[in-house]
N, C-alpha and C positions, 0 to 999 in steps of 0.2 A: 815057252816060246809064244804060245798063244796068248798068255796072260800079258806079255810084253807088247804084243800087237795091239790087244784091246786097250791097254793102258795108253798106248800112243794115240790110238784113235780117239780116246776120251779126251786126252790132252789137246789134240788138234781141234776137236769139236768145241771144247770150252774156249780155246783161243779164237776160233772162228766166231763164236757167239759174242766173245768180249769185243773183237774188232768190229763185228757187225753192229753191236750196240753203240759203240763209239761213232760209227759212221752215221748211224741213224740220228744220234744226237746232233752230229755236225750238220746233217742235212736238214733236220728240224729247224736248227738255228739258221741255216742259210735261207730256208723257206719262210721264215717268220716275216709277216707283213711289215713293210716299211711304215714308219709313222707318217700319218696324213700330213700333207703340206698345209701350212696355215692359209686358210682362204683370204684372198684380198678383200678389203672392206667394199661393201657394195658401193656402186656409183651413186652420185648425188640424185640422179634421176630415178633410182630404184628405191631411195629412202621415202619413208612417209613424209607428207607435206610438213607436218609439225616439226619433224627433225630437220628438214631443209630450212625452215624459217629460222630455227634456233642457231643453225650453223652459219646462216647468212648475216645474222646480227653481228656487227663489230663489237669488239670488246669496248666496254665503257671507258671513255677518256677520263683521266683525272682532271678534275676542274681545278684551276689555279685561280685564286681570288685576284682580281684585277686591282691595281693601285688606283686609289681614288684621285682623279684629276681635279685640281682646284679650278672652279669656274669663275669667270670675272663677274663682278657684282654689276649687273646691268641697271640697277636702281639708281646708281650714282650718275648723274648727268654732268658732262664736262662743261664747265663754265669758262667763258671768255674772261681774260684779265681786262681790267679797265683800259689798259694800254692798247690791247688788241681791238677792243670795241672802239676806242678812239681812233685808231688807224683806219678801221673799216668805215666809220662815219666820215672820216676825212676824204677817203677815196670816193665814196658815194657823192659827197657834196662837190668835190671837183668834177664829177661826171655830169652834174646838172648844168646845162648851158644857160647863159644869159640871152636875152632877146633885146633888140633896140628898135626905137621908133623915130618917125620923122617928126619935125617940129610941129608942136601944137596938134598932135595926132595920137589916137589910141588904135589905129588900124594895124593889123598884123601884115608884115611883108611876107614874101615868099621865103626869105632867109629865116624869118622869125618862125614861120609854120614848120620849116624842116627841123629847126632846133627844138621846137615843142614836141615834135614827133619822137626825136630821139629821147627826150626827157620822159615821155610817156612810156616808151619801151623799158627804160630803166626803172620807172616806178612799178611796172608791171612784173618785173623780176624781183622786186623787193616790196611785197604787199603790206609789210608792217610800217613802211615809211610814211611819214606825214611831212608835208611841205607848206611852208609859208611863201606866198608870192608877193614880193615887195615891189611896188611901183615907184618910179623915180622920174624927176624932171630936171631940165636945166634951170639956170637961175633967172631966166627971163619970165616975166609975168609976176602977178601977186602971189602971195603965199597961198591964199585961200584957193585961188585958181589952180595953182600947181598941185595942191593937195587932192583936189577933185580930179585933175587930170591923171595924177599917179594912180588913183583908185581905179579909174576907167581902164588904164593900161593893165593893171594887175587882174582885173576882172575879165578883160578880154582873153588873157592867157588862161585863166582858170576855166573859162567856158570851153576854150579849144581843147584843153586836157580832158574835160569831162566828156566831150564829143568823141574823144579817142579812146574812151573806156576807163579812165581813171575815176575811182569813186569820189564823189563831191566831198564827203566828210573828211577825206585825206588832204583837202586843199583849203587853205585860208588865205585871205588877201589883207594887205595892209598898204597904206600909202605913206610915203616919207616926203613927197613933194620935192623940193629943192634942198632938203636938209642933209642929204648924204651924198654929195658928189664924189665920184671916184677921181675926178680930175679937177683941180682948182683953177685951171685956166679960164680965160674970158673970151675965148674965140670959138669958131665953129667946130674945130677938132675936139676941143674939150667938152663942148655942149653935146655933141653927138655921142659921146661916151656916157654922158650923165642921163641921157633920155633912154631909160632901160627898165627891164624887169629882171630881178634876181630871184633865184629859187633857193630857199634856205630850209634845210632839214630841221625839223622841230621834234622834241621828245614827246 
């Protein structure tokens, strides 16, 4: 009887030890420390300056070769065609006004001075132009007298243009006397048209 009691006690003790050991193991497992949470990366202000610079640098951009753009050849100078040059000369020629004189006179009238002022403005805009001033007379008077009178008329116009600022070397004078009438009539209306200076562009 006693042996049975002792045996039961021993069995119970072993059972208690076994269950106690298991409980301890479970408790130890339960009390094991949790794995440390991964720390957040330090703020940019906490990083060393060298690291901050490296992070601030943008990633290098991939350079794409640019297509070569053809450039215009500036050495080639655009030249005017003979037709264009002829049209321009004709326009300039038509812009130069004639002037007229009284009978047997080389004096410039108010109308003549006004026309010469406009001619001077035109010549100032076209500094490469050279002009021949042609003096003319009506049919009355001798040939020699009219040749001299035509020259005085052309010279009077030249002097006035020079006073307005036109370079003298751009102006030449010639007299045709009564040789080149614009009106073949033999009355005062025709003679008034023939007593004139014409301005002809020369190359």
